[in-house]
N, C-alpha and C positions, 0 to 999 in steps of 0.2 A: 504494500500500500504506500502511495506517495506521502510525503510529509504534509503536503497541502491538504490532501484528502483526510489524513489522520487528524489534522488540526480542525478541519471543518466538522468532522464527526464529534470530536471532543467538545468543541464550542456548542454544538447543538445539544449534546448530552448535558452540558452545564446549564444551558438555558432551560431545558426540560426539568432537570433536577432542582433548579432554584424556584420553579413555579409549577409543581406537580398537579395542583388543583385544576389546571386547564387541560390536562391530558388523561388518557386512559390506555390500558394495554389490551390488545386483542387476545382473547384466550385461545383462538385457533392458530394464529401464526406468530404471536408475541411482538407484533408491530406496535409502536406507540402512535396513537392518533389523537386528534383534538377531542375534547370532551363532548362537543356537539355532534360528533359523527354518529350516525345510526348503524352504518355498516363499515367494515374495514375496507379501505380502498385497495388494499393488496390482495386479500383473499375472500372478501365479501362476507366474512364472518359477522355475527351480530351479538356475540357474547363478549363482555369486557370486564376487566377488573379496574376499577377507578380509585383504589386505595392509594394514598400518597406514597406509602412504603413500596408498593409494587412498581409504581411508575418510576420512582427514584432508582430502585434496584435495577430495573430494566434499562433505564437510560445509561447508567454506569456500565452495565454489561455491554450494551450495543455500542457505546461510545469508545470502548477500549478494545474492541475486536475488529477484525477485518470485515468489511461488508460482504455478505454472502447472499442476500436476497436480491431478487430482480423486481423492479418496480415498473410501472407503466412508462415512466420517463426514460428508462433504460432501453425500451423497445422502439423508441422514435428515431 
């Protein structure tokens, strides 16, 4: 992973972890989405964990590892 990509992921993780009340974690694919989402944009799941602890833990996990998921923007 390039240093720039790594820094971008870490910055986004810090942003999410510092304000977890506006996010939730998809229980199907573990993506972090906005609290207002009704379905996950990545897997179309509809079950979420919106606890602050879960959001922060997932943000730290995703922010410190290499990107492995494919999103719609990757397919354009």
